[in-house]
C-alpha positions as CSV (number, residue, x, y, z in Angstrom):
1,M,0.0,0.0,0.0
2,R,1.2,3.5,-0.9
3,P,0.8,6.7,1.1
4,S,-1.4,9.3,-0.3
5,R,-0.1,12.3,-2.3
6,H,-0.8,14.5,0.8
7,E,1.2,12.2,3.1
8,L,4.3,11.8,0.8
9,P,4.0,14.2,-2.2
10,E,7.6,13.7,-3.2
11,L,7.0,10.0,-3.9
12,A,3.8,10.8,-5.8
13,E,5.7,13.3,-7.9
14,L,8.5,10.9,-8.6
15,E,6.1,8.2,-9.8
16,R,4.3,10.8,-11.9
17,L,7.6,11.6,-13.6
18,I,8.3,7.9,-14.2
19,R,5.0,7.7,-16.1
20,L,5.7,10.9,-17.9
21,G,9.1,9.7,-19.0
22,A,7.9,6.4,-20.5
23,G,10.0,5.7,-23.6
24,H,12.9,7.7,-22.2
25,L,13.3,6.8,-18.5
26,R,14.1,3.4,-17.2
27,A,13.0,2.8,-13.6
28,R,13.5,0.0,-11.1
29,T,12.8,-0.5,-7.4
30,E,16.2,-1.0,-5.7
31,A,14.7,-1.7,-2.3
32,E,11.4,-1.6,-0.4
33,V,10.9,-0.2,3.1
34,A,8.0,-1.2,5.4
35,V,6.5,1.6,7.5
36,G,3.4,0.7,9.3
37,R,0.8,-0.3,6.8
38,Y,2.8,1.1,3.9
39,T,5.5,-0.5,1.7
40,L,7.6,2.3,0.2
41,P,9.9,1.8,-2.8
42,V,13.4,3.2,-3.2
43,H,13.3,4.0,-6.9
44,V,16.3,4.3,-9.3
45,L,15.9,6.0,-12.7
46,T,18.3,6.0,-15.6
47,L,18.2,8.2,-18.7
48,G,20.4,8.4,-21.7
49,S,23.2,6.1,-23.1
50,E,23.1,2.4,-22.5
51,A,26.8,1.9,-23.5
52,A,28.8,0.1,-20.9
53,D,31.6,2.7,-21.0
54,A,29.4,5.8,-21.2
55,P,30.3,8.5,-18.6
56,V,27.7,9.1,-15.9
57,A,26.3,12.0,-13.9
58,A,24.2,10.9,-11.0
59,F,21.9,12.7,-8.6
60,F,20.8,11.6,-5.1
61,G,18.5,13.1,-2.6
62,G,16.3,12.4,0.4
63,V,19.0,10.6,2.4
64,H,17.8,12.5,5.4
65,G,14.0,12.4,5.7
66,L,13.7,16.0,7.0
67,E,15.6,17.5,4.0
68,R,12.7,17.4,1.5
69,I,14.1,20.2,-0.6
70,G,17.0,18.0,-1.9
71,T,14.5,15.5,-3.3
72,Q,12.4,18.3,-4.7
73,V,15.4,20.0,-6.5
74,I,16.3,16.7,-8.2
75,L,12.7,16.1,-9.3
76,A,12.6,19.7,-10.7
77,F,15.8,18.9,-12.7
78,L,14.3,15.6,-14.0
79,H,11.1,17.4,-15.0
80,N,13.1,19.9,-16.9
81,L,14.9,17.2,-18.8
82,L,11.8,15.3,-19.7
83,M,10.0,18.4,-20.9
84,R,13.0,19.4,-23.1
85,L,13.2,16.0,-24.6
86,R,9.9,16.7,-26.4
87,W,11.5,19.4,-28.5
88,D,15.3,19.6,-27.9
89,P,17.4,17.6,-30.4
90,L,20.6,18.9,-28.8
91,L,19.6,17.3,-25.5
92,E,18.8,14.1,-27.3
93,H,22.3,14.1,-28.8
94,Q,23.9,14.8,-25.5
95,L,22.0,12.0,-23.8
96,S,23.2,9.6,-26.5
97,Q,26.7,10.1,-25.2
98,V,26.0,10.4,-21.4
99,R,24.1,8.3,-18.9
100,L,22.1,10.0,-16.1
101,V,21.2,8.2,-12.9
102,F,18.6,9.5,-10.4
103,M,17.9,8.3,-6.9
104,P,15.8,11.2,-5.6
105,L,14.2,9.6,-2.5
106,V,16.7,7.3,-0.7
107,N,14.9,7.5,2.6
108,P,11.1,7.5,1.9
109,G,10.3,6.1,5.4
110,G,12.1,8.9,7.1
111,M,10.4,11.4,4.9
112,L,7.0,10.0,5.6
113,L,7.7,10.0,9.4
114,H,9.3,13.5,9.4
115,R,12.6,12.1,10.7
116,R,16.2,12.7,9.7
117,A,16.9,9.0,10.2
118,N,15.3,6.0,8.6
119,P,12.4,4.2,10.3
120,A,14.9,2.1,12.3
121,G,16.4,5.3,13.8
122,V,19.7,5.1,11.8
123,D,21.3,8.1,10.2
124,L,22.0,6.8,6.8
125,M,24.9,9.2,6.3
126,R,26.7,7.7,9.3
127,N,25.9,4.1,8.3
128,A,28.8,3.1,6.1
129,P,31.5,0.6,7.3
130,C,34.2,3.1,7.7
131,D,35.5,5.0,10.7
132,A,37.0,8.5,10.9
133,A,40.8,8.6,11.0
134,E,40.7,11.5,13.5
135,G,38.5,12.5,16.4
136,V,34.9,13.5,15.6
137,A,32.5,15.8,17.4
138,W,30.4,14.1,20.1
139,L,27.1,12.8,18.7
140,V,27.1,14.7,15.4
141,G,30.1,12.7,14.2
142,G,28.2,9.5,14.6
143,H,27.7,7.2,17.6
144,R,26.5,3.7,18.6
145,A,24.7,4.6,21.8
146,G,21.2,3.9,20.4
147,P,18.5,5.1,18.0
148,W,17.0,7.4,20.6
149,L,19.8,9.9,19.9
150,P,20.3,11.6,16.6
151,W,23.2,10.7,14.3
152,Y,23.0,7.0,15.3
153,R,25.3,4.8,13.1
154,G,23.7,1.5,13.8
155,E,25.1,-1.4,15.7
156,A,28.7,-2.4,15.3
157,Q,29.2,-5.2,12.8
158,A,25.6,-5.0,11.6
159,A,24.7,-5.0,8.0
160,M,24.1,-1.6,6.4
161,E,20.5,-0.4,6.4
162,P,18.4,-1.3,3.3
163,E,18.4,2.3,2.1
164,S,22.1,3.0,2.4
165,A,22.9,-0.5,1.0
166,A,20.6,0.3,-2.0
167,L,22.5,3.6,-2.6
168,C,25.9,1.8,-2.4
169,A,24.6,-0.9,-4.7
170,V,23.5,1.7,-7.3
171,V,26.8,3.5,-7.2
172,E,28.8,0.3,-7.4
173,R,26.8,-0.9,-10.4
174,E,26.1,2.3,-12.3
175,L,29.1,4.6,-11.4
176,L,32.1,2.7,-10.3
177,T,32.1,0.5,-13.4
178,R,32.6,3.6,-15.7
179,P,35.8,5.4,-16.6
180,L,34.2,8.7,-15.5
181,A,31.4,9.3,-13.0
182,L,30.2,12.4,-11.2
183,A,27.7,12.3,-8.3
184,L,25.8,15.0,-6.6
185,D,24.0,14.3,-3.3
186,C,21.5,17.1,-2.3
187,H,21.2,18.0,1.4
188,S,20.2,21.0,3.5
189,G,20.5,22.1,7.2
190,F,23.9,23.7,7.5
191,G,25.2,27.3,7.1
192,L,24.1,30.5,5.5
193,R,25.7,29.7,2.1
194,D,25.2,27.0,-0.4
195,R,28.2,24.8,-0.4
196,I,29.6,22.1,-2.6
197,W,31.5,19.6,-0.4
198,F,33.8,16.8,-1.5
199,P,35.4,14.0,0.6
200,L,36.8,13.2,2.9
201,A,34.4,13.6,5.8
202,G,36.4,11.3,8.1
203,S,39.8,12.8,7.6
204,R,41.4,16.2,7.0
205,R,43.9,14.7,4.5
206,P,43.6,15.7,0.9
207,I,42.1,13.2,-1.5
208,D,44.0,11.7,-4.5
209,I,41.7,13.5,-7.0
210,L,42.1,16.9,-5.5
211,G,43.4,18.3,-8.7
212,E,40.4,17.1,-10.7
213,V,38.0,18.6,-8.1
214,Y,39.8,21.9,-8.4
215,T,39.6,21.7,-12.2
216,L,35.8,21.1,-11.9
217,K,35.5,24.2,-9.6
218,T,37.6,26.3,-11.9
219,L,35.6,25.4,-15.0
220,F,32.3,26.2,-13.2
221,D,33.6,29.5,-11.9
222,Q,34.7,30.4,-15.4
223,A,31.4,29.5,-17.0
224,Y,29.3,31.1,-14.1
225,P,31.5,33.8,-12.6
226,N,28.7,35.1,-10.5
227,N,27.8,31.8,-8.9
228,H,27.2,31.7,-5.2
229,Y,28.7,28.4,-4.2
230,V,31.4,27.8,-1.7
231,F,33.5,24.8,-2.8
232,E,35.4,23.1,0.0
233,P,36.2,19.7,1.7
234,Q,33.5,18.7,4.2
235,S,36.3,18.1,6.8
236,R,36.7,21.9,7.0
237,H,33.6,22.0,9.2
238,Y,33.3,18.7,11.0
239,L,34.4,15.1,10.8
240,T,32.1,12.0,10.8
241,H,32.2,8.3,11.1
242,G,30.5,6.1,8.5
243,D,30.1,8.6,5.7
244,L,28.6,6.9,2.6
245,W,30.6,9.0,0.1
246,D,33.9,8.4,1.9
247,H,33.1,4.7,1.7
248,L,32.3,4.8,-2.0
249,Y,35.2,7.1,-2.9
250,L,37.7,4.9,-1.1
251,R,36.1,1.9,-2.9
252,S,36.6,3.6,-6.2
253,R,40.3,4.1,-5.5
254,E,40.6,0.3,-5.2
255,L,39.3,-0.2,-8.7
256,G,42.2,1.2,-10.7
257,D,42.2,3.9,-13.4
258,R,38.8,5.4,-13.1
259,L,37.6,8.8,-12.0
260,F,34.7,9.0,-9.5
261,V,34.0,12.5,-8.1
262,P,31.3,12.5,-5.4
263,L,30.0,15.9,-4.4
264,T,27.5,17.0,-1.8
265,L,25.3,20.1,-2.3
266,E,24.6,21.4,1.2
267,M,22.0,24.1,0.8
268,G,22.4,26.9,3.3
269,S,19.1,26.6,5.2
270,W,20.2,28.9,8.0
271,N,19.7,31.7,5.7
272,W,16.0,30.8,5.2
273,V,15.6,30.7,9.0
274,R,17.4,34.0,9.4
275,K,14.9,35.6,7.1
276,N,11.9,33.9,8.7
277,P,12.7,32.8,12.3
278,R,9.2,31.4,12.8
279,Q,10.5,28.4,10.7
280,L,12.2,27.2,13.9
281,F,8.8,26.3,15.3
282,S,8.2,23.8,12.5
283,R,9.9,20.4,12.4
284,L,10.7,20.9,8.7
285,G,11.5,24.6,9.0
286,P,15.2,24.4,9.8
287,F,15.8,22.3,6.7
288,N,13.4,23.6,4.0
289,P,12.3,27.0,2.6
290,I,8.8,27.6,3.7
291,A,7.8,30.9,2.1
292,P,6.6,30.1,-1.5
293,H,8.8,32.7,-3.2
294,R,11.9,31.3,-1.4
295,H,10.9,27.7,-2.3
296,Q,10.5,28.7,-6.0
297,R,13.9,30.4,-6.0
298,V,15.6,27.4,-4.6
299,M,13.9,25.1,-7.1
300,R,15.5,27.0,-10.0
301,T,18.8,28.1,-8.4
302,H,20.6,24.7,-8.7
303,L,19.5,23.7,-12.1
304,A,22.6,25.3,-13.7
305,F,25.0,23.4,-11.6
306,M,23.2,20.1,-12.3
307,E,23.2,20.8,-16.0
308,F,26.9,21.7,-15.8
309,L,27.7,18.3,-14.2
310,T,25.8,16.6,-17.0
311,R,27.8,18.4,-19.7
312,L,31.0,17.9,-17.8
313,A,30.5,14.2,-17.6
314,G,30.2,14.1,-21.4
315,S,33.3,16.2,-21.9
316,G,35.9,14.1,-20.1
317,P,38.4,13.8,-23.0
318,R,38.7,17.6,-23.1
319,W,38.7,18.8,-19.5
320,L,40.8,15.9,-18.2
321,Q,43.8,16.3,-20.5
322,G,46.8,18.5,-20.9
323,N,47.3,21.4,-18.5
324,L,44.0,21.0,-16.8
325,R,45.4,18.0,-15.0
326,S,48.8,19.4,-14.2
327,Q,50.5,19.4,-10.9
328,R,49.8,23.1,-10.7
329,H,46.1,22.5,-10.2
330,R,46.8,20.2,-7.2
331,M,49.2,22.8,-5.8
332,D,46.5,25.5,-6.2
333,A,44.0,23.3,-4.5
334,M,46.3,22.6,-1.6
335,H,46.9,26.4,-1.2
336,L,43.2,27.1,-1.3
337,W,41.9,24.3,1.0
338,Y,44.7,22.8,2.9
339,R,47.3,25.4,3.7
340,D,46.5,25.1,7.5
341,V,46.6,21.3,7.6
């Protein structure tokens, strides 16, 4: 049994888009989650090239059930693509060269219950089988005390939760098998600025692909010189145990000569609260824009960056060669992000 559109509108909208995209979208249910009388699907959608070596851009949202805006932004981008496919031959050509993967609602049970965690009380972003290499902040960095406290990792040695296991399975199957894969995971709930974070979350050491991340940032800044994003390693603010993207990034480094760039969009929800402090009295208010005009602004703000990642995935032979991958870019990145480490 499915919840009503009123109870979980994001799932209803996702399934509407699956129907709308018939003939273009390919959808599968990666996992199912039981919540009371409901059985909720964790959907995965693919669009574009079926070639085994096609580059991939992937978009994830709803890992934290309170952060509905992340799911909504991805659904808005998917709607944009499906509408354009009706008339845009250039988009058709682009998608013949690139594969897009969407997992917009990773934690439907948490979203239905208005919880950050999944129905079992586990924070999915603390649930991977990896520990931070350095000390983490109490509670927020992940703990095993029990699900009655936020940021619970789950029991030691336990299998991953179905939702986080499904996300990892999709990344292993759809992204880590490709020569080039870019991923964007959409979140909210931190800071006054919109930030693009990259691993590691469990260590302050620079990642191996730091030069490529800096190149990506540089190309976006050149194309959109008035953009508002702060690009930085997540470890600049806090460290965590069990980060899913740390786990998957480290897994990608074991697989040889492939480039996997996982990014997190952390929407600056404190700015929405600053402009409307009454949002603090709503369970969803600290994580989502409530005023209609702010919601509409957010829904269109991030489309350019998502389109940029789609185009960048299809342009690997050009942006990953020559001077763009020189040692100079890694040195510039070290100076920008790690000069105090």
